[in-house]
C-alpha positions as CSV (number, residue, x, y, z in Angstrom):
1,M,-77.2,-65.1,-40.0
2,T,-74.1,-64.2,-38.1
3,S,-70.8,-66.0,-38.3
4,T,-71.3,-67.6,-34.9
5,E,-74.5,-69.4,-35.8
6,T,-74.5,-73.1,-36.7
7,P,-76.7,-75.1,-39.0
8,P,-79.6,-75.4,-39.4
9,P,-79.6,-71.7,-40.5
10,A,-82.5,-69.5,-39.3
11,Q,-84.7,-68.3,-42.1
12,S,-85.6,-65.1,-40.3
13,P,-85.7,-63.8,-36.7
14,V,-89.4,-64.6,-36.4
15,R,-91.1,-67.3,-38.6
16,P,-94.8,-68.0,-39.1
17,A,-96.2,-70.9,-37.2
18,G,-95.4,-74.2,-39.0
19,E,-92.4,-72.8,-40.9
20,R,-89.1,-74.5,-40.5
21,P,-85.6,-73.6,-41.6
22,A,-84.2,-75.7,-44.5
23,G,-83.1,-79.1,-43.4
24,E,-84.9,-79.0,-40.0
25,H,-87.0,-82.1,-40.7
26,P,-87.0,-85.1,-38.4
27,A,-85.7,-88.2,-40.3
28,G,-88.9,-90.1,-39.5
29,D,-91.2,-87.2,-40.7
30,R,-93.4,-88.8,-43.4
31,R,-94.8,-85.5,-44.4
32,R,-91.8,-84.6,-46.4
33,W,-92.4,-87.6,-48.7
34,F,-96.0,-86.4,-49.3
35,A,-94.6,-83.0,-50.0
36,L,-92.2,-84.6,-52.5
37,A,-95.0,-86.4,-54.3
38,I,-97.0,-83.2,-54.6
39,V,-94.2,-81.1,-56.1
40,M,-93.3,-83.9,-58.4
41,T,-96.9,-84.1,-59.6
42,A,-96.9,-80.4,-60.3
43,A,-93.7,-80.6,-62.3
44,F,-95.0,-83.6,-64.2
45,M,-98.2,-81.7,-65.0
46,D,-96.3,-78.8,-66.4
47,L,-94.0,-81.0,-68.5
48,V,-96.8,-83.2,-69.9
49,D,-98.9,-80.1,-70.7
50,V,-96.2,-78.9,-73.1
51,T,-96.0,-82.1,-75.2
52,I,-99.8,-82.6,-75.1
53,V,-100.3,-79.2,-76.7
54,N,-97.8,-79.9,-79.4
55,I,-99.5,-83.1,-80.5
56,A,-103.0,-81.5,-80.6
57,I,-102.1,-78.3,-82.5
58,P,-103.3,-79.5,-85.9
59,T,-106.6,-80.5,-84.4
60,I,-107.0,-77.1,-82.7
61,Q,-106.2,-75.4,-86.0
62,R,-108.7,-77.5,-87.9
63,D,-111.5,-77.3,-85.3
64,E,-111.1,-73.6,-84.4
65,G,-109.9,-72.2,-87.7
66,A,-106.8,-70.7,-86.1
67,T,-104.4,-68.9,-88.3
68,A,-100.7,-69.8,-88.6
69,G,-99.8,-66.9,-86.4
70,Q,-102.3,-68.0,-83.7
71,I,-100.9,-71.5,-83.8
72,Q,-97.4,-70.2,-83.2
73,W,-98.6,-68.0,-80.3
74,I,-100.3,-71.0,-78.6
75,T,-96.8,-72.3,-78.1
76,A,-94.6,-69.2,-78.3
77,G,-96.9,-67.3,-75.9
78,Y,-96.4,-69.9,-73.2
79,A,-92.7,-70.0,-73.8
80,L,-92.4,-66.2,-73.7
81,A,-94.4,-65.9,-70.5
82,F,-92.5,-68.7,-68.9
83,A,-89.1,-67.2,-69.8
84,A,-90.0,-63.7,-68.7
85,G,-91.3,-65.0,-65.3
86,L,-88.7,-67.6,-64.3
87,I,-86.3,-65.4,-62.4
88,T,-89.1,-63.4,-60.9
89,G,-90.9,-66.5,-59.8
90,G,-87.8,-67.9,-58.1
91,R,-87.2,-64.6,-56.2
92,L,-90.8,-64.3,-55.2
93,G,-90.5,-67.7,-53.6
94,D,-87.4,-66.6,-51.7
95,I,-89.0,-63.5,-50.5
96,H,-92.6,-64.5,-49.7
97,G,-92.2,-68.2,-49.1
98,R,-91.8,-71.1,-51.5
99,K,-94.9,-72.9,-50.4
100,R,-97.0,-69.8,-50.8
101,V,-95.8,-69.0,-54.2
102,F,-95.9,-72.7,-55.3
103,L,-99.5,-73.0,-54.3
104,L,-100.3,-69.7,-56.0
105,G,-98.6,-71.0,-59.2
106,V,-100.5,-74.3,-59.0
107,G,-103.8,-72.5,-58.5
108,G,-103.1,-70.1,-61.4
109,F,-101.9,-72.9,-63.7
110,T,-105.1,-74.9,-62.9
111,L,-107.3,-71.9,-63.6
112,A,-105.5,-71.1,-66.8
113,S,-105.9,-74.7,-67.9
114,A,-109.6,-74.4,-67.4
115,L,-109.7,-71.2,-69.5
116,C,-107.7,-73.0,-72.2
117,G,-110.1,-76.0,-72.1
118,F,-113.2,-73.7,-72.4
119,A,-111.7,-71.2,-74.8
120,A,-114.4,-69.9,-77.1
121,N,-112.0,-68.9,-79.9
122,P,-108.3,-68.9,-80.8
123,E,-107.7,-65.5,-79.3
124,M,-108.9,-66.6,-75.9
125,L,-106.8,-69.8,-76.2
126,V,-103.7,-67.7,-76.9
127,A,-104.4,-65.4,-74.0
128,S,-105.0,-68.3,-71.6
129,R,-101.8,-70.0,-72.7
130,I,-99.8,-66.9,-71.9
131,L,-101.4,-66.8,-68.5
132,Q,-100.6,-70.5,-68.1
133,G,-96.9,-69.9,-68.9
134,G,-96.8,-67.1,-66.4
135,M,-98.3,-69.3,-63.7
136,A,-95.8,-72.1,-64.6
137,A,-93.0,-69.6,-64.0
138,L,-94.3,-69.1,-60.4
139,M,-94.7,-72.9,-59.9
140,V,-91.7,-74.6,-61.5
141,P,-88.8,-72.6,-59.8
142,Q,-90.2,-73.6,-56.4
143,V,-90.0,-77.3,-57.0
144,L,-86.3,-78.0,-56.4
145,S,-86.2,-75.2,-53.8
146,I,-88.9,-77.0,-51.8
147,V,-87.0,-80.3,-52.1
148,H,-83.8,-78.7,-51.0
149,A,-85.5,-77.0,-48.0
150,T,-87.5,-80.1,-47.0
151,F,-84.9,-82.9,-47.2
152,P,-81.7,-83.2,-45.2
153,A,-78.4,-83.3,-47.2
154,H,-77.9,-87.1,-47.0
155,E,-81.3,-87.8,-48.6
156,R,-81.2,-85.3,-51.5
157,G,-79.3,-87.5,-53.9
158,K,-82.0,-90.2,-53.7
159,V,-84.7,-87.6,-54.0
160,F,-83.2,-86.0,-57.1
161,G,-83.0,-89.4,-58.6
162,L,-86.7,-90.1,-58.0
163,F,-87.5,-86.6,-59.3
164,G,-85.6,-87.2,-62.5
165,A,-87.3,-90.5,-63.1
166,V,-90.8,-88.9,-62.7
167,V,-90.2,-86.0,-65.0
168,G,-88.4,-88.2,-67.5
169,L,-91.6,-90.2,-67.7
170,G,-93.3,-86.9,-68.7
171,A,-91.2,-86.7,-71.9
172,V,-92.4,-90.1,-73.1
173,S,-96.0,-90.1,-71.8
174,G,-97.0,-86.5,-72.9
175,P,-97.3,-87.1,-76.6
176,L,-99.1,-90.5,-76.1
177,L,-101.5,-89.0,-73.6
178,G,-102.2,-86.0,-75.8
179,A,-102.8,-88.3,-78.8
180,L,-105.2,-90.6,-76.9
181,L,-107.2,-87.8,-75.3
182,T,-107.6,-86.1,-78.7
183,E,-108.5,-89.2,-80.6
184,W,-111.0,-90.5,-77.9
185,N,-112.9,-87.2,-78.2
186,L,-114.2,-87.5,-74.6
187,F,-117.8,-86.2,-74.2
188,G,-117.5,-84.7,-77.7
189,L,-114.9,-82.1,-76.4
190,E,-112.4,-82.8,-79.2
191,W,-109.0,-81.4,-78.1
192,R,-110.2,-79.7,-74.9
193,P,-109.5,-82.6,-72.5
194,I,-105.8,-82.1,-73.0
195,F,-106.2,-79.0,-70.8
196,L,-109.1,-80.0,-68.6
197,I,-107.2,-83.1,-67.3
198,N,-105.1,-80.6,-65.3
199,L,-108.1,-79.6,-63.2
200,P,-108.4,-82.6,-60.9
201,V,-104.6,-82.9,-60.6
202,G,-104.2,-79.2,-59.8
203,I,-107.0,-79.2,-57.2
204,A,-105.5,-82.2,-55.5
205,A,-102.1,-80.6,-55.5
206,L,-103.5,-77.5,-53.9
207,V,-105.4,-79.3,-51.1
208,L,-102.6,-81.7,-50.3
209,G,-99.8,-79.1,-50.7
210,S,-101.4,-76.7,-48.2
211,R,-101.3,-79.5,-45.7
212,F,-98.0,-81.3,-46.3
213,I,-95.5,-78.8,-47.7
214,T,-93.6,-76.9,-45.1
215,E,-92.9,-73.2,-45.7
216,S,-89.4,-71.9,-46.3
217,R,-87.7,-68.7,-47.3
218,A,-84.2,-67.6,-48.3
219,P,-82.3,-66.1,-45.3
220,K,-81.3,-63.1,-47.4
221,A,-83.8,-62.7,-50.3
222,L,-83.0,-60.1,-53.0
223,K,-85.4,-57.4,-54.0
224,L,-87.5,-57.8,-57.1
225,D,-86.2,-56.0,-60.2
226,L,-89.6,-55.1,-61.8
227,V,-88.1,-52.6,-64.2
228,G,-85.7,-55.3,-65.5
229,V,-88.6,-57.7,-65.9
230,A,-90.6,-55.1,-67.8
231,L,-87.6,-54.3,-70.1
232,V,-87.0,-58.0,-70.9
233,T,-90.6,-58.6,-71.7
234,L,-91.0,-55.5,-73.8
235,G,-87.9,-56.3,-75.8
236,L,-89.0,-59.8,-76.5
237,L,-92.5,-58.8,-77.5
238,M,-91.0,-56.1,-79.9
239,L,-88.9,-58.8,-81.4
240,L,-91.2,-61.8,-81.5
241,Y,-94.6,-60.2,-82.4
242,P,-93.5,-58.9,-85.8
243,L,-91.7,-62.2,-86.5
244,T,-94.9,-64.2,-85.7
245,R,-97.4,-62.0,-87.4
246,G,-95.2,-60.4,-90.2
247,R,-96.1,-62.9,-92.9
248,E,-99.8,-62.7,-92.3
249,L,-99.7,-58.9,-92.3
250,G,-97.5,-58.6,-95.4
251,W,-94.3,-57.6,-93.5
252,P,-95.3,-54.0,-92.7
253,L,-92.7,-51.3,-92.0
254,W,-93.7,-51.0,-88.3
255,G,-92.6,-54.7,-87.9
256,Y,-89.1,-54.0,-89.0
257,L,-89.0,-50.8,-86.8
258,S,-90.2,-52.9,-83.8
259,M,-87.6,-55.5,-84.3
260,A,-84.8,-52.9,-84.6
261,G,-86.2,-51.1,-81.5
262,A,-86.0,-54.3,-79.5
263,F,-82.3,-54.1,-79.6
264,V,-82.5,-50.5,-78.3
265,V,-84.6,-51.8,-75.4
266,F,-82.1,-54.6,-74.7
267,G,-79.3,-52.0,-74.6
268,A,-81.4,-50.0,-72.1
269,L,-81.8,-53.1,-70.1
270,V,-78.0,-53.6,-69.9
271,A,-77.4,-50.0,-68.8
272,Y,-80.2,-50.2,-66.2
273,E,-78.9,-53.5,-64.8
274,K,-75.4,-52.0,-64.4
275,R,-76.8,-49.1,-62.4
276,K,-79.1,-51.3,-60.3
277,S,-76.2,-53.7,-59.5
278,A,-74.1,-50.8,-58.2
279,R,-77.1,-49.3,-56.3
280,D,-78.5,-52.2,-54.4
281,G,-76.9,-55.4,-55.6
282,S,-80.1,-57.1,-56.8
283,P,-80.3,-56.8,-60.6
284,L,-82.5,-59.2,-62.6
285,I,-79.4,-60.2,-64.6
286,E,-76.0,-60.4,-63.0
287,L,-73.9,-58.9,-65.8
288,S,-70.6,-59.8,-64.1
289,L,-71.3,-63.4,-65.1
290,F,-70.7,-62.6,-68.7
291,R,-67.1,-61.9,-68.0
292,V,-66.7,-65.6,-67.4
293,K,-65.8,-67.0,-70.8
294,S,-67.5,-70.4,-70.3
295,F,-70.7,-68.8,-69.1
296,A,-70.9,-66.3,-71.9
297,A,-70.3,-69.1,-74.5
298,G,-72.7,-71.4,-72.8
299,I,-75.5,-68.7,-72.8
300,A,-74.9,-68.4,-76.5
301,V,-75.2,-72.1,-77.0
302,Q,-78.4,-72.3,-74.9
303,T,-80.0,-69.5,-76.9
304,V,-79.1,-70.9,-80.3
305,F,-80.0,-74.5,-79.2
306,G,-83.4,-73.2,-78.1
307,I,-83.9,-71.5,-81.5
308,G,-83.3,-74.8,-83.2
309,L,-85.6,-76.8,-81.0
310,G,-88.3,-74.2,-81.2
311,I,-88.3,-74.5,-85.0
312,F,-88.1,-78.3,-85.2
313,F,-90.7,-79.5,-82.8
314,L,-93.5,-77.3,-84.0
315,V,-92.7,-77.8,-87.7
316,W,-92.4,-81.6,-87.1
317,T,-95.9,-81.8,-85.6
318,L,-97.4,-79.9,-88.5
319,Y,-95.5,-82.0,-91.0
320,L,-96.7,-85.3,-89.5
321,Q,-100.4,-84.4,-89.0
322,I,-101.2,-81.9,-91.7
323,G,-98.5,-82.6,-94.3
324,L,-98.7,-86.4,-94.1
325,G,-102.3,-86.6,-92.8
326,W,-101.4,-88.8,-89.8
327,S,-103.6,-89.2,-86.8
328,E,-102.5,-87.8,-83.4
329,L,-101.9,-91.3,-82.1
330,R,-99.7,-92.3,-85.1
331,A,-97.7,-89.1,-84.7
332,G,-97.4,-89.6,-81.0
333,L,-96.1,-93.2,-81.3
334,T,-93.6,-92.1,-84.0
335,G,-91.9,-89.8,-81.5
336,V,-91.4,-92.5,-78.8
337,P,-88.0,-93.7,-80.2
338,F,-86.8,-90.1,-80.1
339,S,-87.7,-89.7,-76.5
340,L,-86.2,-93.0,-75.5
341,A,-82.9,-92.2,-77.3
342,V,-82.7,-88.8,-75.6
343,S,-83.2,-90.3,-72.1
344,T,-80.7,-93.1,-72.7
345,A,-78.0,-90.9,-74.2
346,A,-78.4,-88.3,-71.5
347,G,-77.8,-90.8,-68.8
348,L,-74.7,-92.2,-70.5
349,S,-73.3,-88.7,-71.1
350,V,-73.5,-87.7,-67.5
351,Q,-72.5,-90.9,-65.9
352,K,-69.8,-92.3,-68.3
353,L,-68.8,-90.0,-71.1
354,V,-68.4,-86.5,-69.8
355,P,-66.1,-87.5,-66.9
356,R,-63.8,-89.1,-69.4
357,F,-64.1,-86.9,-72.6
358,G,-65.3,-83.6,-71.3
359,R,-66.4,-81.0,-73.9
360,K,-65.9,-83.4,-76.8
361,V,-69.1,-85.2,-75.7
362,L,-71.2,-82.0,-76.2
363,Q,-69.6,-81.3,-79.6
364,A,-70.2,-84.9,-80.6
365,G,-73.8,-84.4,-79.6
366,A,-74.1,-81.3,-81.8
367,L,-72.6,-83.2,-84.8
368,T,-74.7,-86.3,-84.2
369,M,-77.9,-84.3,-83.9
370,G,-77.0,-82.4,-87.1
371,A,-76.3,-85.7,-88.8
372,G,-79.7,-87.0,-87.7
373,V,-81.4,-83.9,-89.1
374,L,-79.7,-84.3,-92.4
375,L,-80.6,-88.0,-92.4
376,Y,-84.3,-87.1,-91.7
377,L,-84.1,-84.6,-94.6
378,F,-82.8,-87.4,-96.9
379,V,-85.5,-90.0,-96.0
380,S,-88.3,-87.3,-96.1
381,D,-87.2,-86.4,-99.6
382,R,-86.7,-90.0,-100.8
383,Y,-90.1,-91.3,-99.6
384,G,-92.2,-88.2,-99.8
385,L,-95.8,-88.5,-98.8
386,G,-95.5,-92.3,-98.7
387,I,-93.0,-92.3,-95.8
388,A,-93.8,-94.8,-93.0
389,P,-93.1,-94.3,-89.3
390,W,-90.4,-97.1,-89.3
391,Q,-88.5,-95.2,-92.0
392,M,-88.2,-92.2,-89.6
393,T,-86.9,-94.3,-86.7
394,L,-83.2,-94.2,-87.6
395,P,-83.0,-90.4,-88.1
396,L,-85.1,-89.8,-85.0
397,V,-82.9,-92.1,-82.9
398,V,-79.7,-90.4,-84.2
399,M,-81.2,-87.0,-83.4
400,G,-82.3,-88.2,-80.0
401,V,-78.8,-89.5,-79.2
402,G,-77.3,-86.2,-80.2
403,M,-79.7,-84.2,-78.1
404,G,-79.2,-86.4,-75.1
405,L,-75.4,-85.9,-75.3
406,I,-76.0,-82.1,-75.1
407,V,-78.8,-81.4,-72.7
408,A,-77.6,-83.3,-69.6
409,P,-74.0,-82.0,-69.2
410,L,-74.6,-78.5,-70.8
411,T,-75.6,-76.8,-67.6
412,D,-72.5,-78.0,-65.7
413,A,-70.3,-76.9,-68.6
414,V,-71.9,-73.4,-68.5
415,L,-71.6,-73.1,-64.7
416,S,-68.2,-74.5,-64.4
417,G,-66.4,-71.2,-64.2
418,V,-69.1,-69.3,-62.3
419,P,-68.4,-68.4,-58.6
420,R,-70.4,-70.5,-56.3
421,E,-72.2,-67.4,-54.8
422,H,-73.6,-66.6,-58.2
423,A,-74.7,-70.2,-59.1
424,G,-78.4,-69.5,-58.4
425,S,-78.5,-66.4,-60.5
426,A,-76.5,-68.1,-63.3
427,S,-78.9,-71.1,-63.3
428,G,-81.9,-68.8,-63.5
429,L,-80.4,-66.9,-66.4
430,I,-79.6,-70.2,-68.2
431,N,-83.3,-71.2,-67.8
432,T,-84.5,-67.9,-69.1
433,V,-82.3,-67.6,-72.2
434,Q,-83.2,-71.2,-73.1
435,Q,-86.9,-70.3,-73.0
436,M,-86.2,-67.0,-74.9
437,G,-84.4,-68.9,-77.6
438,T,-87.2,-71.4,-77.9
439,A,-89.7,-68.5,-78.2
440,L,-87.6,-66.9,-80.8
441,G,-87.4,-70.2,-82.7
442,L,-91.2,-70.5,-82.6
443,G,-91.4,-67.0,-84.0
444,L,-89.1,-67.9,-86.8
445,V,-91.4,-70.7,-87.9
446,S,-93.4,-68.1,-89.8
447,V,-90.2,-67.4,-91.9
448,V,-88.6,-70.8,-92.3
449,F,-91.8,-72.9,-92.6
450,F,-95.0,-70.9,-93.3
451,G,-93.0,-68.6,-95.5
452,R,-92.5,-71.5,-97.9
453,I,-96.2,-72.3,-98.1
454,A,-98.5,-70.6,-100.5
455,E,-101.4,-68.5,-99.0
456,R,-104.1,-70.6,-100.6
457,L,-103.8,-74.3,-101.3
458,A,-106.0,-76.8,-103.0
459,P,-106.4,-80.0,-101.0
460,A,-104.1,-81.9,-103.3
461,E,-101.4,-79.3,-102.7
462,V,-101.3,-79.3,-98.9
463,G,-99.2,-82.5,-98.5
464,P,-96.5,-81.6,-101.0
465,E,-96.2,-78.0,-99.8
466,F,-95.9,-79.0,-96.1
467,V,-93.3,-81.7,-96.9
468,A,-91.2,-79.2,-98.9
469,A,-91.5,-76.6,-96.2
470,F,-90.5,-79.2,-93.6
471,Q,-87.4,-80.1,-95.5
472,Y,-86.5,-76.4,-95.9
473,A,-86.9,-75.9,-92.1
474,L,-84.7,-79.0,-91.5
475,G,-81.9,-77.3,-93.4
476,W,-82.1,-74.4,-90.9
477,V,-82.0,-76.7,-88.0
478,A,-78.9,-78.5,-89.4
479,A,-77.2,-75.1,-89.8
480,V,-78.1,-74.2,-86.2
481,M,-76.4,-77.4,-85.0
482,G,-73.3,-76.4,-86.9
483,V,-73.2,-73.0,-85.2
484,I,-73.6,-74.7,-81.8
485,F,-70.7,-77.0,-82.5
486,L,-68.5,-74.0,-83.2
487,L,-69.7,-72.1,-80.1
488,M,-68.8,-75.1,-78.0
489,F,-65.1,-74.5,-78.5
490,A,-65.4,-71.7,-76.0
491,L,-66.7,-74.1,-73.3
492,P,-64.1,-75.5,-70.8
493,K,-62.5,-78.7,-72.0
494,R,-63.6,-80.4,-68.7
495,P,-66.3,-78.9,-66.6
496,A,-65.3,-78.2,-63.0
497,Q,-66.6,-80.6,-60.4
498,H,-68.2,-78.1,-58.1
499,L,-69.7,-80.7,-55.7
500,E,-66.4,-82.5,-55.3
501,A,-64.6,-79.3,-54.6
502,A,-67.3,-78.4,-52.0
503,A,-66.9,-81.9,-50.4
504,L,-63.2,-81.4,-50.1
505,T,-63.7,-78.3,-48.1
506,G,-66.1,-80.2,-45.9
507,D,-69.0,-77.9,-46.9
508,D,-71.6,-80.6,-47.5
509,D,-74.6,-78.2,-47.3
510,Q,-73.1,-75.9,-49.9
511,A,-72.4,-79.0,-52.1
512,E,-76.0,-80.0,-51.9
513,A,-77.1,-76.4,-52.6
514,A,-74.9,-76.4,-55.7
515,G,-76.5,-79.6,-56.7
516,A,-80.0,-78.1,-56.4
517,D,-78.9,-75.1,-58.3
518,G,-77.5,-77.3,-61.1
519,A,-80.6,-79.3,-61.2
520,A,-82.6,-76.1,-61.3
521,G,-80.5,-75.0,-64.2
522,A,-81.8,-78.0,-66.1
523,D,-85.3,-77.6,-64.8
524,G,-86.4,-75.0,-67.4
525,A,-84.3,-76.3,-70.1
526,V,-86.8,-76.4,-72.9
527,G,-89.7,-74.3,-74.0
528,D,-93.0,-75.1,-75.3
529,G,-92.0,-75.8,-78.7
530,A,-89.4,-78.3,-77.7
531,G,-91.7,-80.0,-75.4
532,S,-90.5,-81.4,-72.2
533,G,-88.0,-83.6,-73.9
534,Q,-85.0,-81.5,-73.1
535,R,-86.2,-80.2,-69.7
536,S,-87.2,-83.6,-68.4
537,T,-84.2,-85.4,-69.8
538,A,-81.8,-83.0,-68.3
539,E,-83.5,-83.4,-64.9
540,G,-83.7,-87.1,-65.3
541,S,-80.1,-87.6,-65.9
542,Q,-78.3,-85.1,-63.8
543,P,-79.3,-86.2,-60.4
544,S,-77.9,-89.7,-61.0
545,K,-74.5,-88.2,-61.1
546,P,-74.8,-85.2,-58.7
547,E,-71.1,-84.2,-58.9
548,L,-71.6,-83.1,-62.4
549,V,-74.2,-80.4,-61.8
550,G,-73.5,-76.8,-61.2
């Protein structure tokens, strides 16, 4: 686009039939609302799928005889594939068309769900979950891009509000839906309907999406950095695989060598990204962002926060269903106060608290969540195997309030010092490191949880061993929250109001683009182990106060 052109911007000199530039949609065009419903449904499907899997994991382990390592990889494999593919998925949409890549992701996600539902053994289930995570990485980054390209600037605030409400519902409904589907044992399929339910939804999204979604591309799409993707994936596998399998294999020497070698690979990644940035300006990771103090600190916070959540949510599920012997439905209902507390606190933090108190809100969230973890440890130790759901309510609510105070405003705090032209790259990197942290936390479960459980247990020993291991893991999570509190001192005292600044310059379209980038920064905010709680809560709260997103 030249400097003399006026909005709406041209996507390319020649566009395929039916493709429009961003924002070029008549106000009375009803197709855009159908398109919104379709992308919302796809996002909801991804978010619900995460929490459904968590609640069904003990049943899968019991029915399929899965090992502890395989159970970890059912969740960690998804998170790893999702993390490795997020930036690539977003850029593929920019280059080849967001509608095209979105439909490819939906189709792949639906196929992977079918493979998960019909998995013949734990190995096939793990492989299918990795495929599912990769397809989600194609699908999810396109959602907000399609919204931004489909709706004019004056409608996007309302649209983001609707979007947040829908995905916020996924955080609460996922565990309950997973519990019901597992307990109902539809057609004698046990846990398999938690995946098969995606088939009719995915097929409908494909058919309707091909008809109602309008194609769009970025005017100047960057090239794919395939070498960067390969190095990131290799480094993560070298780090996570030994962590996940080490206990089962007796911690062999090659495992330690692999973990050490992972840091060599990450060093090579940094060197390569520097050269690529100088050569063609399209690296996978924009290293110059790390010179911004708030961004570097925020990335550290996101990574460590992901580790804590990755540990907690998987361990919590195993504690409730295997340690205490609760049913899926009872465990699912127990988590409802937590989800509601997260959603409520997230809304308050963005709308009321952060504008007034700034960084202190996030630090209060870290301390509050840490206090909730310690309170949970106390009640778990006091009541032991006889603990009741209502006795967990207070610690879960305290934890949820703390988490809500963190997840909603964190993206804006991280992006506050980032130049606007790099907001998209920074948001993608935030998503990626959050997912990487979650995958790392899931890998550490073998150390901080399964490492405390004896190899062979008599039936009477299972409950006490799992309760003790859960309490040990809670100590780690509390320590993580303490580290996060300290890291937050490097964040800006008051996040910059990017959208307000853009509005002052009269650049409404850039303001809306910044809002989309900020919302996208929240979009991938939690990995599999954390469920959709953080992801959906961040999305659900940020749009209601658009001036607070990156």
